[in-house]
N, C-alpha and C positions, 0 to 999 in steps of 0.2 A: 311516470314511473320513477321512483326514487331509488337509485342504484348506489349503494354505499361503496366505499373504496376500502382496499386491503392493503396492508403493508406487506410487500413481498419478503422482507427480512424476518419479521416477527409474527406476522399473521393477524396483527391487531386491525379491528374494523373501524372505519371513520365515516363520518357524514360526507355526502358528495362535494361539499364546499371546501373541505380540508385538503391541503396540498402535500404536506409532509407529515411523517410519522413523529409523534412527540417523543418516543423512545429512541428510535434508530436514526431519525433525520433524513431517511430516504423518502423519495417520492412515492406517494400511495397511488395505487392502480385500481382500475375497475376489476371485477372479479375475473373477467375474460382476459385482460391484459396480464393479470397476476398469474393466471394458469399458464399463459403462453410463456412468460418469463421463467416461471418454475420448470417448464418443460425444456426451455433452452438451456437453463442452468444444469439440468440433470444431464442433457446431452454433452455439455461442456465438461462435466465431472467425469463422465464416462469415456471421454476422448483420451486415448492413451498417448503419452508423452514418451516416445521411444528414446530418440537421441536427445538428451537434455543438457542444459547448462544451468549453473547455479545462479540465481538472481541474488538471493540473500541468504543469511544463516543466523539462527538464534534459537531461543527456547520454544517449547511447543505452543505456548499461548500466543506469542507473537507471530510466529510462522503461520498458525492456523488462522489468525486475523488477516494476515496478508494473503493467505491462500483464498479466503473469502473474497477479499477485494479483487483479485485476479480473476476468480470465478464469475463474479458479478459483472466484471468488465468483458467477459466472454473469452478468456484466455485460459486454455487447458494448462493445468500445472499439477505438480505432485510434490508430496513432501518426503524427503529422503533422510533416513536416520543415520548418523554417524555414531558408532559405538565409542563410548567413553572410555577412559583409561581404566575404569574398573577398580581404582584405588579409593574412590569415594571423594576425591578432591575435584573432579571435573564432572560437570552434569552432561547429560546427553545433548548434543547439538543437533538440531534438524536443518536441513538444507531445503529451501524452496526452489524448485527446478521447473523450468519451461523449455519449450523446443527453441533451438537457436533463432528461428524466424520470429518468434514472439518475445525475444529478450528485451529489445528497445521498447516495445509496446507495454511490457511488464514494468519496466523501470519508470515509464511515464505514468502509468496507473498508480503505482506505489508512491511516486512523488506528488501527485495530485492528492492522494489520500492523506499523506503526511501534512500537506498544506491545508487541508480541511481540519485536521487534528489540531494544528498549531498555526494559525494564520500569520504569526510573527515570521515564520519561515519564508513566506512569500516577500516579505519586506527585506529580510536578510539577503535573499536571492537577488532582488532588484538592486540593493545597494552594492553588492559584490559586482554585479553586472555594470554598474556605473563607475567602478573603480574606487569605491569608498569602503571603508571599515564599517561594519554593521554596528560596532559598539560605540566608536567615537566620531565617525564621519570623516576621518583623515583619508587623504588620498593614498592609495596603494597601487603597487605595480601588479601587472596581470600574473606574474610568476611568483608574487610574494607569498611566503609560508606563515608569516605573521605580521600584524600591523606594526610598522616602525614607531608609531607613537605610543599605543597602549599595550602592545605585546599580544593582542588576541590571536590565538592560532587560527589560521584561515583554512588550512587543509588538514585532513586526517589521513595519515598515511598508515594503511594496514600492512602489517608484515606478513609475508608469504612463508609457509612452513617449508 
């Protein structure tokens, strides 16, 4: 019996020997596994996040993409809209929120996703972990805000309102 596989993300059908979806890059599943994954995702989407904390904020398309990442990781989450200033100069900002218990897992899932999107981030993280500037390779202190040799900013400080 020849059972084709299905992409759980886009629904594309593949021959049994194919491992990943050509469009989405996710692992393709048997029809039964795909149905179970979709049911689990639906349960995760329906899970209410009562007390929530902000993981990230940004525009609709980026927050929707990250929401999908978290839902695929089995982490219940929601998008919360902050009302813009209504003067036309600021766009609406969405906050991606999870329960406090899922905050660290959410950050890890997002970091893994970002590493998949840009493999150079992994190299940057490794170099910083070794006390080296990712741009020039010079030694940097653990509390350095910029590289003493090339001036690369090493931390981004977000201002609180």
